[in-house]
N, C-alpha and C positions, 0 to 999 in steps of 0.2 A: 504494500500500500504506500509506504513512504517513498519507495523507490520511484513510483510513478509520479508522485508530487515533485520530487527533486528533478526528475527528467523533464517534466513540463516547465519547471522554473528555469532549468538550464537552457532549454530551447528558447524560452522567452528572453533570457539574458543575451543569448547569441544574436537574436533578431534585433534587440534594442542596441546592442553594441555595434552591429553592422550599420544600422541606421544612423547612429551618431557619427561613426567614422566616415561614411560616405557623405553625410551632410557637411562635415568639416572639410573634406576634400573639395567638395563642390564650391563652398563659400570661399575657400582660399584660392581656388583656381579662378573664380570670377573676379576676385579682388586683384589677383596677379595680372589677369588679362586687361583689366581696366587701367592698371598702372603701366603696362607694357603691351600695347595692342600688337606690336610686331612679333611678339613671341607667343601669340595665341595658339598657333598650331602645335608647337612643342608642348605647351602647357596642357592643351586639351588631350593630346595623346598620352601624356604621363598621367593625367587625371583618370582617363578611361582605364588604363592598365592598373592603376592603384585600386580603383573601384572594383574591377573584376577580381583582383586578388583578395580584397576584403570580402566580397560576396562569396567567393569560393571557400574561404576559411569559415565564414559564418554558416554556410550550407553544411560543411563538414561537422561543425559543432552542433547544429540542429539535428543532423542525422544520428550522431553519437548519442545525443541526449534522448532522442526518441527511441533509439534502440534499447535504452534502459527501461522503457515502459514495458517491453515484451519479456524482459528478463525476470 
């Protein structure tokens, strides 16, 4: 019973952490693009790569947390 609760809490924390991380990346990238518009292409590609890595890590955390529900 408690394993399921902790698994659900872990999945929620992974999702919240990913949302905060991607939000910070997006706001920093937009601020950087506003300050240096000529570097917008490089900033955007780095932002997309970073967001993809954060999303993959968060998805892995959610899957691991949800696997504890069946254990």
